[in-house]
C-alpha positions as CSV (number, residue, x, y, z in Angstrom):
1,X,106.1,41.6,101.1
2,X,108.5,44.8,101.7
3,X,106.6,47.4,103.3
4,X,106.0,51.4,101.9
5,X,109.1,53.3,102.1
6,X,109.4,54.9,105.7
7,X,107.5,52.1,107.2
8,X,109.8,50.4,109.8
9,X,109.7,47.1,108.0
10,X,111.3,48.6,104.5
11,X,114.1,50.8,106.5
12,X,115.5,48.1,108.2
13,X,115.3,46.1,104.9
14,X,116.6,48.7,103.2
15,X,119.8,49.3,106.3
16,X,120.4,45.4,105.8
17,X,121.0,46.0,102.4
18,X,123.4,48.7,102.9
19,X,125.3,46.9,104.8
20,X,125.4,43.4,102.8
21,X,123.1,41.7,105.7
22,X,124.6,42.7,108.6
23,X,121.3,41.9,111.7
24,X,120.8,45.4,113.2
25,X,118.1,44.0,115.0
26,X,116.8,46.4,116.9
27,X,118.7,49.2,116.8
28,X,116.6,50.4,113.7
29,X,113.4,50.7,115.9
30,X,114.9,52.4,118.3
31,X,115.9,55.2,116.0
32,X,111.9,55.1,114.8
33,X,111.1,55.7,118.3
34,X,113.8,58.5,118.8
35,X,112.5,60.2,115.8
36,X,108.9,59.3,115.3
37,X,108.7,59.8,111.7
38,X,111.5,59.8,108.9
39,X,110.1,63.7,107.3
40,X,111.8,65.3,110.9
41,X,114.5,63.4,110.5
42,X,116.2,65.9,108.5
43,X,115.4,69.1,110.7
44,X,116.1,66.9,113.5
45,X,119.3,66.7,112.5
46,X,119.9,70.0,111.5
47,X,119.2,71.4,114.7
48,X,121.5,69.2,116.5
49,X,124.2,69.9,114.0
50,X,123.7,73.7,114.2
51,X,123.8,74.4,118.0
52,X,127.2,72.0,118.0
53,X,128.5,73.9,115.1
54,X,127.9,77.3,117.4
55,X,129.3,75.6,120.1
56,X,132.2,74.3,118.2
57,X,133.1,77.9,116.7
58,X,132.3,79.6,120.0
59,X,133.2,82.8,120.7
60,X,133.2,83.7,116.6
61,X,129.5,83.6,116.5
62,X,129.6,86.5,119.3
63,X,132.0,88.5,117.1
64,X,130.7,88.2,113.2
65,X,131.4,91.6,113.1
66,X,134.5,92.8,114.6
67,X,136.9,89.3,115.0
68,X,138.0,86.4,113.0
69,X,139.6,83.1,114.1
70,X,143.6,83.3,114.5
71,X,143.7,80.0,112.4
72,X,147.1,79.9,110.6
73,X,147.3,82.2,107.4
74,X,144.6,84.7,109.1
75,X,144.9,87.0,106.6
76,X,143.2,84.8,104.5
77,X,139.7,85.0,106.1
78,X,140.4,89.5,104.9
79,X,140.8,88.2,101.2
80,X,137.8,86.3,101.5
81,X,136.1,89.0,102.8
82,X,137.1,91.2,100.0
83,X,136.3,88.6,97.5
84,X,132.7,87.6,98.8
85,X,131.8,91.3,98.5
86,X,133.2,91.8,95.0
87,X,131.6,88.6,93.8
88,X,128.3,90.3,95.7
89,X,128.9,93.0,93.3
90,X,129.5,91.3,90.3
91,X,126.5,89.0,90.4
92,X,124.4,92.3,90.8
93,X,126.2,93.5,87.7
94,X,128.3,96.3,89.1
95,X,131.2,95.0,87.2
96,X,132.0,94.4,83.1
97,X,132.7,90.9,83.7
98,X,131.8,88.4,86.2
99,X,135.5,87.9,87.2
100,X,136.6,91.5,87.5
101,X,137.5,92.7,90.3
102,X,138.5,96.4,91.6
103,X,141.9,95.2,92.4
104,X,145.2,95.1,90.4
105,X,143.8,97.8,87.7
106,X,143.4,97.3,85.0
107,X,143.9,93.6,85.0
108,X,141.0,91.8,83.7
109,X,139.5,88.4,85.5
110,X,141.2,88.6,88.7
111,X,138.8,86.9,91.0
112,X,140.3,83.8,88.6
113,X,143.7,84.4,90.7
114,X,141.9,82.8,93.6
115,X,139.1,80.9,94.3
116,X,135.7,82.7,92.9
117,X,133.6,82.2,95.7
118,X,130.8,83.2,94.0
119,X,128.2,80.6,95.2
120,X,129.1,81.7,98.6
121,X,128.6,85.4,97.5
122,X,125.1,83.9,96.2
123,X,124.5,82.8,100.0
124,X,125.9,85.6,101.9
125,X,123.3,88.1,99.5
126,X,120.7,87.6,102.6
127,X,122.7,88.9,105.9
128,X,124.4,91.8,103.5
129,X,121.1,92.7,102.2
130,X,120.0,92.6,106.3
131,X,122.7,95.3,106.3
132,X,125.7,93.1,107.7
133,X,129.3,94.2,107.0
134,X,131.6,92.6,105.0
135,X,133.4,90.9,107.6
136,X,130.3,89.6,109.4
137,X,128.7,88.1,106.3
138,X,132.3,86.2,105.7
139,X,132.0,84.7,109.0
140,X,128.6,83.6,109.1
141,X,129.5,81.8,105.7
142,X,132.2,80.0,107.9
143,X,129.4,79.2,110.5
144,X,127.5,78.2,107.9
145,X,130.0,76.2,105.8
146,X,131.0,73.8,108.8
147,X,127.2,73.4,109.9
148,X,125.9,72.7,106.0
149,X,128.8,70.4,105.5
150,X,127.6,68.3,108.4
151,X,124.1,68.6,107.0
152,X,124.9,67.3,103.2
153,X,127.4,64.4,104.9
154,X,124.2,63.4,107.1
155,X,121.7,63.2,103.5
156,X,124.2,61.0,102.5
157,X,125.2,59.0,105.3
158,X,121.3,58.5,105.8
159,X,120.9,56.1,102.7
160,X,123.5,53.3,104.4
161,X,122.3,53.8,107.8
162,X,120.9,54.5,110.7
163,X,119.9,57.8,112.2
164,X,122.4,58.0,114.8
165,X,125.2,56.5,113.3
166,X,124.8,58.7,110.2
167,X,124.6,62.1,112.6
168,X,127.5,61.4,114.4
169,X,129.8,60.2,111.1
170,X,128.7,63.9,109.9
171,X,129.9,65.4,113.1
172,X,133.2,63.4,111.9
173,X,133.6,65.4,108.7
174,X,132.2,68.6,109.7
175,X,134.0,69.1,113.0
176,X,137.5,67.1,112.0
177,X,141.1,68.3,113.5
178,X,142.1,69.3,109.3
179,X,139.2,72.0,109.5
180,X,140.5,73.9,112.2
181,X,143.6,74.7,110.6
182,X,141.2,76.2,107.6
183,X,138.8,78.1,109.3
184,X,140.4,81.4,107.6
185,X,139.9,79.9,103.9
186,X,135.7,79.5,103.5
187,X,136.3,78.0,100.3
188,X,137.9,74.6,102.1
189,X,135.5,74.8,105.2
190,X,132.5,74.8,103.2
191,X,132.7,71.1,102.0
192,X,129.2,70.6,101.8
193,X,129.2,70.0,97.6
194,X,131.3,67.1,98.4
195,X,128.9,64.8,99.5
196,X,126.3,66.3,97.3
197,X,128.6,65.6,94.5
198,X,128.6,61.9,95.3
199,X,124.9,61.6,96.3
200,X,123.8,63.1,93.2
201,X,126.1,61.4,91.1
202,X,124.9,57.7,92.8
203,X,121.3,58.7,92.3
204,X,121.4,59.4,88.7
205,X,123.4,56.2,88.1
206,X,120.5,54.4,89.9
207,X,117.6,55.8,87.8
208,X,118.4,58.3,85.3
209,X,116.5,61.1,84.6
210,X,115.9,64.7,84.0
211,X,115.3,65.7,87.4
212,X,118.5,64.0,88.9
213,X,120.4,65.3,85.7
214,X,119.1,69.1,87.0
215,X,120.5,67.7,90.9
216,X,123.8,66.5,90.1
217,X,124.2,69.8,87.7
218,X,123.1,71.6,90.3
219,X,125.8,70.1,92.6
220,X,128.4,70.4,90.4
221,X,128.2,74.4,89.9
222,X,127.6,75.0,93.0
223,X,131.1,73.2,93.8
224,X,133.1,75.3,91.6
225,X,131.3,78.5,92.9
226,X,132.6,77.6,96.0
227,X,136.6,75.5,95.6
228,X,137.9,74.5,92.8
229,X,140.3,72.2,94.4
230,X,137.0,70.4,95.8
231,X,135.8,70.4,92.3
232,X,139.1,68.7,90.5
233,X,140.6,66.3,93.5
234,X,136.9,64.8,94.2
235,X,136.3,63.9,90.3
236,X,139.5,62.7,89.6
237,X,138.3,59.9,92.1
238,X,134.7,59.7,91.6
239,X,134.7,60.3,87.6
240,X,136.2,56.9,86.9
241,X,134.2,55.2,89.6
242,X,130.9,56.7,88.9
243,X,131.8,55.8,84.7
244,X,132.4,52.1,85.7
245,X,129.0,51.9,87.9
246,X,126.9,53.6,84.9
247,X,128.1,51.2,82.3
248,X,127.6,48.2,84.6
249,X,123.9,49.3,85.0
250,X,122.9,50.6,81.8
251,X,124.6,48.3,79.7
252,X,121.5,46.1,80.2
253,X,118.8,46.9,79.8
254,X,120.3,50.1,78.5
255,X,117.4,52.4,79.4
256,X,118.8,55.2,76.9
257,X,115.8,57.3,76.5
258,X,115.9,58.5,80.4
259,X,119.5,58.3,80.2
260,X,119.3,61.2,77.2
261,X,116.8,63.1,79.7
262,X,119.0,62.9,82.3
263,X,121.7,63.9,80.3
264,X,119.9,67.2,79.2
265,X,118.9,67.6,82.7
266,X,122.7,67.9,83.8
267,X,123.4,70.3,80.6
268,X,122.5,73.5,82.6
269,X,124.9,72.6,85.9
270,X,127.2,71.8,83.3
271,X,127.3,74.6,81.2
272,X,127.3,76.9,84.3
273,X,130.6,74.9,85.7
274,X,132.1,75.5,82.1
275,X,131.5,79.4,82.8
276,X,133.2,79.4,86.3
277,X,136.3,77.2,85.1
278,X,136.8,79.2,82.0
279,X,138.7,82.3,83.5
280,X,140.6,79.9,85.4
281,X,142.0,78.3,81.8
282,X,142.8,81.3,80.3
283,X,144.5,82.9,83.7
284,X,146.7,79.6,83.7
285,X,147.4,80.1,79.7
286,X,148.1,84.2,80.2
287,X,149.3,84.6,83.8
288,X,151.4,81.1,83.9
289,X,149.6,79.7,86.4
290,X,151.5,76.2,86.1
291,X,153.2,75.1,89.6
292,X,156.5,73.5,89.5
293,X,157.7,70.6,90.9
294,X,158.7,72.4,93.7
295,X,156.0,74.1,94.9
296,X,154.1,70.8,95.0
297,X,156.4,69.2,97.0
298,X,156.4,71.9,99.3
299,X,152.1,71.7,99.8
300,X,152.0,68.0,99.4
301,X,151.1,66.4,102.8
302,X,153.4,64.1,104.9
303,X,153.1,60.8,106.2
304,X,153.3,62.6,109.6
305,X,150.4,64.9,109.4
306,X,148.3,61.7,109.8
307,X,149.4,60.8,112.8
308,X,148.5,64.5,114.4
309,X,146.4,66.6,114.7
310,X,145.4,70.7,114.3
311,X,148.0,72.9,116.7
312,X,144.9,75.1,117.5
313,X,143.7,71.7,119.5
314,X,144.9,72.3,122.9
315,X,145.1,68.8,124.0
316,X,147.1,67.5,121.9
317,X,149.0,71.0,121.1
318,X,152.6,69.3,121.7
319,X,151.7,66.1,119.7
320,X,150.8,68.9,116.3
321,X,153.0,69.0,113.4
322,X,153.1,72.9,113.8
323,X,153.2,74.6,110.0
324,X,155.4,78.1,110.0
325,X,153.1,80.6,108.2
326,X,156.1,81.5,106.5
327,X,156.3,78.2,104.5
328,X,154.5,77.5,101.5
329,X,152.9,74.4,103.2
330,X,149.4,74.2,104.6
331,X,148.6,72.7,108.1
332,X,146.7,69.6,106.9
333,X,146.0,66.8,110.4
334,X,145.0,63.3,110.6
335,X,141.1,63.3,109.1
336,X,140.5,61.7,112.6
337,X,141.5,59.3,114.9
338,X,138.1,58.3,115.7
339,X,136.6,58.1,112.0
340,X,139.5,55.7,111.2
341,X,138.7,53.1,113.5
342,X,135.5,53.0,112.8
343,X,135.9,52.5,109.3
344,X,138.2,50.1,110.1
345,X,135.2,48.0,111.7
346,X,133.8,47.5,108.1
347,X,137.4,45.6,107.4
348,X,136.1,43.0,110.0
349,X,134.9,39.3,108.9
350,X,131.8,39.1,109.6
351,X,129.6,35.7,110.1
352,X,126.1,34.9,109.2
353,X,124.2,32.9,111.5
354,X,123.3,29.4,109.6
355,X,119.8,29.9,108.1
356,X,119.5,33.1,108.4
357,X,116.7,34.4,105.7
358,X,118.7,37.2,103.7
359,X,118.0,40.9,103.7
360,X,114.5,41.9,103.0
361,X,113.0,43.8,99.6
362,X,112.0,46.9,99.5
363,X,114.0,50.4,98.8
364,X,117.3,49.6,96.8
365,X,120.8,49.9,98.6
366,X,123.1,52.4,97.1
367,X,125.2,52.0,93.9
368,X,128.8,53.0,95.9
369,X,129.0,49.8,98.2
370,X,131.5,50.1,101.4
371,X,133.8,48.7,99.4
372,X,134.1,51.5,96.9
373,X,134.9,53.8,99.6
374,X,137.4,51.3,101.2
375,X,139.3,51.6,97.7
376,X,139.1,55.7,97.4
377,X,141.0,55.4,100.3
378,X,144.7,54.9,99.3
379,X,143.9,56.3,96.0
380,X,143.4,60.0,98.4
381,X,146.3,58.8,100.3
382,X,148.3,58.9,97.4
383,X,147.0,62.2,96.1
384,X,147.7,63.9,99.6
385,X,151.1,63.0,99.3
386,X,151.3,64.5,95.7
387,X,154.8,64.9,94.9
388,X,156.3,65.4,97.9
389,X,159.2,63.4,100.1
390,X,156.8,61.4,101.0
391,X,155.9,60.3,97.5
392,X,155.3,57.2,95.7
393,X,158.0,56.7,93.6
394,X,155.2,56.1,90.9
395,X,154.8,59.7,90.0
396,X,150.9,59.0,90.1
397,X,150.3,62.4,91.0
398,X,152.8,63.5,88.8
399,X,151.6,61.8,86.1
400,X,147.3,63.2,86.4
401,X,149.0,66.6,86.8
402,X,150.7,66.5,83.6
403,X,147.6,64.9,81.8
404,X,144.7,65.9,83.3
405,X,143.6,69.5,81.9
406,X,143.7,72.5,84.5
407,X,145.6,70.4,87.3
408,X,148.9,71.9,86.5
409,X,147.7,75.2,87.6
410,X,146.3,73.8,91.3
411,X,148.8,73.2,94.0
412,X,148.0,71.7,97.8
413,X,147.6,68.1,96.7
414,X,147.2,67.6,100.9
415,X,143.6,69.2,100.5
416,X,142.4,66.1,99.2
417,X,142.2,65.2,103.1
418,X,138.6,66.2,102.8
419,X,138.2,63.4,100.4
420,X,139.5,61.1,102.6
421,X,137.6,62.3,105.5
422,X,134.5,61.8,103.4
423,X,135.1,58.1,102.8
424,X,135.8,57.1,105.8
425,X,132.7,58.9,107.3
426,X,130.9,56.6,104.7
427,X,132.8,53.5,106.5
428,X,132.4,55.2,110.2
429,X,128.5,55.0,109.6
430,X,128.6,51.1,108.4
431,X,130.6,51.1,111.3
432,X,128.5,52.0,113.9
433,X,125.7,50.2,112.4
434,X,128.0,47.3,113.4
435,X,128.2,48.2,116.9
436,X,124.5,48.9,117.7
437,X,124.1,45.6,115.8
438,X,126.3,44.0,118.1
439,X,125.1,45.8,121.4
440,X,121.4,44.6,120.4
441,X,122.7,41.3,119.9
442,X,123.8,40.9,123.9
443,X,121.4,43.1,125.5
444,X,117.6,42.9,125.9
445,X,115.5,44.7,123.8
446,X,114.4,46.6,126.9
447,X,117.7,48.1,127.3
448,X,118.8,51.1,124.9
449,X,122.2,49.6,123.8
450,X,122.8,50.8,120.8
451,X,121.5,54.6,122.1
452,X,124.6,53.9,124.7
453,X,126.8,53.2,122.6
454,X,126.1,55.7,119.7
455,X,125.8,58.8,122.9
456,X,129.4,57.7,123.6
457,X,130.9,57.8,120.7
458,X,129.1,60.8,119.6
459,X,130.0,62.8,122.5
460,X,133.8,61.4,121.5
461,X,133.9,62.6,118.3
462,X,132.9,66.3,119.5
463,X,135.6,65.8,121.6
464,X,138.5,65.0,119.5
465,X,138.2,68.8,118.5
466,X,136.5,70.3,120.8
467,X,139.1,71.2,123.8
468,X,139.4,74.9,123.3
469,X,137.4,77.6,122.6
470,X,138.9,79.1,119.3
471,X,141.2,81.6,119.8
472,X,140.0,85.4,117.9
473,X,141.6,87.8,117.2
474,X,140.4,91.7,116.4
475,X,139.5,92.5,113.0
476,X,142.1,94.9,111.7
477,X,139.7,97.7,109.5
478,X,140.9,100.0,106.9
479,X,143.1,102.9,107.1
480,X,141.0,105.9,107.9
481,X,142.5,107.8,105.3
482,X,140.3,105.7,102.8
483,X,137.7,107.7,104.1
484,X,139.5,110.9,102.6
485,X,140.3,109.3,99.5
486,X,136.1,108.6,98.8
487,X,135.5,112.0,99.8
488,X,137.7,113.4,96.7
489,X,136.4,111.0,94.4
490,X,138.5,110.3,91.6
491,X,138.8,107.2,88.7
492,X,141.8,105.1,89.8
493,X,144.1,105.0,93.1
494,X,147.6,103.7,93.3
495,X,149.2,103.7,97.2
496,X,153.0,103.9,98.0
497,X,154.9,102.3,99.3
498,X,153.8,99.2,96.5
499,X,153.2,96.5,97.7
500,X,155.6,94.0,99.2
501,X,156.1,90.8,100.2
502,X,154.0,91.1,103.6
503,X,150.4,90.0,103.1
504,X,148.8,92.0,106.3
505,X,148.9,95.5,104.4
506,X,148.3,94.1,101.0
507,X,145.1,92.8,102.0
508,X,143.9,95.8,104.1
509,X,144.4,97.8,101.1
510,X,141.8,95.4,99.0
511,X,139.7,96.2,102.3
512,X,140.3,99.7,101.5
513,X,138.7,99.9,98.1
514,X,135.4,98.9,99.4
515,X,136.0,102.5,101.2
516,X,136.8,104.4,99.0
517,X,135.3,102.8,95.4
518,X,138.2,103.3,93.0
519,X,139.9,100.9,91.1
520,X,143.1,100.2,92.7
521,X,146.3,99.1,91.2
522,X,147.5,97.8,94.5
523,X,145.7,94.1,95.8
524,X,146.6,90.9,97.0
525,X,144.9,87.8,96.2
526,X,147.9,85.3,96.7
527,X,149.9,85.8,93.7
528,X,152.0,87.8,92.5
529,X,152.0,88.8,88.6
530,X,155.2,90.4,86.4
531,X,152.6,93.4,86.1
532,X,153.4,94.4,90.0
533,X,156.9,93.7,89.9
534,X,156.9,96.6,86.9
535,X,154.5,99.0,88.3
536,X,156.8,98.6,91.5
537,X,160.3,99.6,89.7
538,X,158.8,102.2,87.7
539,X,157.6,103.6,91.0
540,X,160.9,103.8,92.8
541,X,161.7,107.4,91.8
542,X,158.2,109.0,92.2
543,X,157.5,111.7,91.3
544,X,159.8,111.6,88.2
545,X,158.8,111.4,84.5
546,X,158.6,107.4,84.4
547,X,156.2,106.9,87.4
548,X,154.3,109.9,85.5
549,X,154.6,108.0,82.4
550,X,153.0,104.8,84.4
551,X,149.8,106.6,86.4
552,X,149.1,108.3,82.7
553,X,149.1,105.1,80.8
554,X,147.4,103.3,83.7
555,X,144.8,106.0,84.1
556,X,145.6,106.6,87.6
557,X,144.5,109.8,88.5
558,X,145.1,109.9,92.5
559,X,148.1,108.5,94.7
560,X,147.8,107.9,98.5
561,X,151.0,107.7,100.0
562,X,151.0,106.4,103.8
563,X,153.7,109.0,105.6
564,X,153.7,106.4,108.5
565,X,155.3,103.6,106.4
566,X,157.4,106.0,104.4
567,X,159.2,108.2,107.2
568,X,162.5,108.8,105.2
569,X,160.4,110.1,102.2
570,X,157.5,111.5,103.5
571,X,158.1,115.1,103.6
572,X,160.4,115.1,100.9
573,X,157.3,113.5,98.8
574,X,155.1,116.8,100.2
575,X,157.5,118.9,99.4
576,X,157.9,117.4,95.9
577,X,154.5,117.4,95.0
578,X,154.1,121.3,96.0
579,X,156.7,122.0,92.6
580,X,155.7,118.8,90.4
581,X,152.7,120.7,88.2
582,X,151.1,117.7,87.0
583,X,150.4,116.8,91.0
584,X,148.1,118.9,93.5
585,X,147.9,118.2,97.3
586,X,144.3,117.0,97.8
587,X,144.8,116.3,102.1
588,X,147.7,115.6,104.0
589,X,147.8,115.0,107.7
590,X,150.2,112.8,110.0
591,X,149.3,109.6,108.3
592,X,148.6,110.1,104.4
593,X,149.1,112.1,101.5
594,X,146.7,112.2,98.6
595,X,147.6,113.5,95.5
596,X,145.8,114.1,92.5
597,X,147.4,113.5,89.0
598,X,145.8,116.6,87.3
599,X,146.7,115.6,83.1
600,X,144.9,112.6,83.8
601,X,141.8,113.3,81.3
602,X,138.5,111.9,82.8
603,X,137.9,108.3,81.3
604,X,141.5,107.1,81.1
605,X,141.0,104.7,83.6
606,X,138.1,102.9,81.8
607,X,140.1,103.4,78.7
608,X,143.2,101.1,79.7
609,X,140.7,98.8,81.5
610,X,138.5,98.2,77.9
611,X,141.8,97.5,76.1
612,X,143.0,95.1,78.8
613,X,139.8,92.7,78.0
614,X,139.8,93.3,75.0
615,X,143.9,92.7,74.7
616,X,143.4,89.2,76.9
617,X,140.1,88.1,74.2
618,X,141.9,88.7,71.0
619,X,143.9,85.4,69.9
620,X,145.4,86.5,66.7
621,X,147.3,83.9,64.6
622,X,150.5,84.6,63.1
623,X,151.3,84.3,59.7
624,X,152.1,81.4,57.5
625,X,155.1,81.5,55.6
626,X,158.9,80.8,55.0
627,X,161.3,82.5,57.3
628,X,164.6,80.7,56.3
629,X,165.8,83.2,54.0
630,X,166.1,86.0,56.8
631,X,168.9,87.3,58.1
632,X,168.9,88.4,61.5
633,X,171.2,90.4,63.4
634,X,171.4,90.8,66.8
635,X,173.9,93.0,69.0
636,X,176.2,90.9,71.1
637,X,176.6,88.0,69.6
638,X,173.5,86.1,71.0
639,X,172.2,83.6,68.9
640,X,169.4,84.5,66.8
641,X,168.1,81.6,65.6
642,X,165.4,80.3,68.4
643,X,163.5,83.0,66.9
644,X,162.3,81.3,63.8
645,X,162.5,77.1,64.9
646,X,158.9,76.9,66.0
647,X,160.1,76.2,69.3
648,X,158.7,77.4,72.4
649,X,161.6,76.2,74.6
650,X,164.5,78.3,72.5
651,X,164.5,81.4,72.3
652,X,166.8,85.0,71.8
653,X,167.3,86.9,74.9
654,X,169.3,90.8,74.6
655,X,171.7,88.7,77.9
656,X,170.9,91.8,79.7
657,X,168.5,94.2,81.4
658,X,166.7,96.4,79.6
659,X,167.4,99.8,79.2
660,X,165.9,102.9,77.1
661,X,166.0,103.0,73.4
662,X,168.3,100.1,73.2
663,X,167.8,98.2,69.8
664,X,167.1,94.1,70.1
665,X,167.8,92.5,66.6
666,X,167.7,93.7,62.9
667,X,166.1,91.5,60.3
668,X,167.0,91.8,57.2
669,X,164.9,90.5,53.8
670,X,166.2,88.6,50.3
671,X,164.1,91.7,48.9
672,X,161.6,94.6,49.2
673,X,158.3,93.4,51.2
674,X,155.3,95.3,52.5
675,X,154.8,94.9,56.2
676,X,152.0,96.1,58.0
677,X,152.2,93.8,61.1
678,X,154.7,91.9,63.0
679,X,154.1,88.9,66.1
680,X,155.9,88.5,68.7
681,X,156.2,85.7,70.9
682,X,156.9,85.7,74.3
683,X,154.8,83.5,76.3
684,X,157.5,81.5,77.6
685,X,159.1,84.4,79.1
686,X,157.0,85.8,81.5
687,X,157.6,89.4,82.0
688,X,160.7,89.3,79.7
689,X,158.7,91.6,77.0
690,X,159.5,94.8,76.2
691,X,157.8,97.1,78.3
692,X,157.6,99.7,75.2
693,X,158.5,98.8,71.8
694,X,160.0,100.6,68.8
695,X,159.6,99.4,64.9
696,X,161.7,101.2,62.2
697,X,163.3,100.9,59.0
698,X,166.4,102.3,57.4
699,X,165.6,105.2,60.0
700,X,162.5,105.8,59.9
701,X,159.9,104.8,62.4
702,X,156.9,103.1,61.4
703,X,155.9,102.5,65.0
704,X,156.5,103.4,68.9
705,X,154.3,103.3,71.5
706,X,156.7,103.7,74.5
707,X,155.2,102.2,78.0
708,X,151.4,101.6,77.1
709,X,152.1,99.6,74.6
710,X,154.1,97.2,77.7
711,X,151.9,97.8,80.7
712,X,148.6,97.1,79.1
713,X,149.7,93.7,77.8
714,X,151.5,93.0,80.8
715,X,148.8,93.4,83.0
716,X,146.6,91.5,80.9
717,X,148.1,88.6,79.9
718,X,152.3,88.5,80.4
719,X,152.0,85.3,78.6
720,X,150.6,87.1,75.5
721,X,152.2,90.1,75.4
722,X,153.1,91.8,72.0
723,X,151.4,88.8,70.5
724,X,150.8,91.3,67.5
725,X,152.0,95.1,66.7
726,X,150.5,96.2,63.9
727,X,151.3,99.8,61.5
728,X,150.4,101.1,58.1
729,X,151.8,99.0,55.2
730,X,154.9,100.2,54.1
731,X,157.5,98.8,51.3
732,X,160.7,98.0,53.3
733,X,164.1,95.5,53.0
734,X,164.7,95.4,57.0
735,X,162.9,96.4,59.9
736,X,164.6,97.0,63.6
737,X,163.0,96.3,66.6
738,X,163.9,98.1,69.7
739,X,163.1,98.4,73.5
740,X,162.0,102.1,74.7
741,X,162.2,101.3,78.6
742,X,163.9,100.4,81.2
743,X,164.2,97.4,83.5
744,X,166.7,97.0,86.1
745,X,166.8,93.6,86.7
746,X,164.5,91.8,83.5
747,X,166.4,91.0,80.7
748,X,164.8,91.1,77.3
749,X,163.2,88.2,76.1
750,X,161.8,87.0,72.1
751,X,160.5,83.3,71.4
752,X,159.2,83.2,68.3
753,X,159.4,86.2,65.7
754,X,156.7,86.6,62.6
755,X,156.7,89.5,60.1
756,X,153.6,90.2,57.8
């Protein structure tokens, strides 16, 4: 009769069943002697992995509040420092929405332009409550992410192998070579959600119930709040696997009552996951987050990446494929030579001794067998290559990207290497069990053959990436002028010069917002919307009339000019500000010039933010009706038929850059009709909507809103800008639509036109 769960007999049966009948002999007994009782395994593993993590990341643990890892794309660490702090504010209700941000005012849900990191912000609440600064919280989460990845992987692997094989294979995941290139991106380093998703899915399939449904829902929500790349890419592989196993296990006899309870338990976590995903869907629709093939090709993995290692590793630096920070690619190295070698042991044919007894009963083996993870490897390789030059001609990833909702907004197919390493870790743990059984087969029980072999392999697992202490760089702190801004207060701030293509000053302005606390028109999330380009153009002549209109439209009452980066204009700006009636100099020193916009009323910035949010949430439906009888007249001879053919791919364009007070088109109706609104569909022409709009009829003005009419919709959702413009009902026989603002490099464009 099988022993109780946790006894040496049942443990051996469980491990043997997981390894398909592999005779482990004395390996289980050695593990039991080392750990005394199974309930001590998790604390022991946690302590070992924590010690290894602190040593692997040294000297970062001694410089939490002053330095960051000098990994590729190091500025992303500063971006994530801001996002974590902003997410912490949102969670305690300091912002109107969970995804709102103080940067890129007045655009709503800016956190959906990058990873939201809300789950990590929750984990960082403890050090934050203890007084840790934003950078210290970020670095703490980097350390916790590496450690948590190893520990969660250990928990998954322990169901399949012994203590030491599971611990060593978990270290192969936590300290994999590619993670060195990800240390500036805490959402990628924190890979603990992936093994927890596999574990909770597997347990739910084995025995459906409400508690296991709750566990799977929690794992889903956790990963959605850490990183969507890992969630989407894992579910593309785990989803079909889980469905097939569930149908096979539940079909006969069908535990439908337990399945219903499991789904009930899964519901809360699934709802939270949808809550965290829905802003990304809105951002994809509104902001145009659809990655083109060129960008996907540049961010796909290569076969060469699987033959190399991180260039942060001194011993193998000469053989690393270095990725320039100016390119679109991301440094991704092999999941680890040792992991691949151990995984290959699963494929070695086994010979069972004649007359050997079948595996004992006891705890059931996990439903995802090692061969499931063997099948995962080629799938992850196809996804890793994406649409790059080494991608299979079948275009599997391209097909998935086209047909799976939300995948078109993702890039970096190479990040699926995290799923690859997880599959290799499962196979590596089984391979280590085989090594232990082979050692035990030719060594006497008194000699710790498996222990010696596992100790050597564990040391090798760390040495593969543990060749040099990590390089650090001093954290660039925000400009001291932000403290001056804070002392004068205000509503919203814009900085000059406006953001350019360089990352460093842009992310430092994000952190500067944490100092002065004002809404900031500038900002950096890794994505530059059309709104930012329009703002930059209108600030070229500051403090002219166009820039004044812009500041008033956005509710900006503070302007900070960095004189060190405006050497030619610093003195000119100061003299101009002293003679401009709507500006007042609040502070001027050798570096900063702080100006107040005196005619912006209090509360204007909050009003504009509310309007931007309302525009994003409003989804008006164009009216139905026959448009074939309209006669559309346009200047320049451009074909206007695209305005009424119900085809998003065709459009009318002005054929020239937008200019002030220029008519775009005139619509003549066959007979007089009452109109009160027009719909202009510009969703396919991001950034080409008119910045200001005027509607007239036979010389009579029906509607005019110069800058505010264009800036707020453009900031909220450029693909939905000018969906509808309403005015008092009027009987007309023609409508003339024109632009009131100029844009030096943007053509005018309208895809569809409706009148109501």
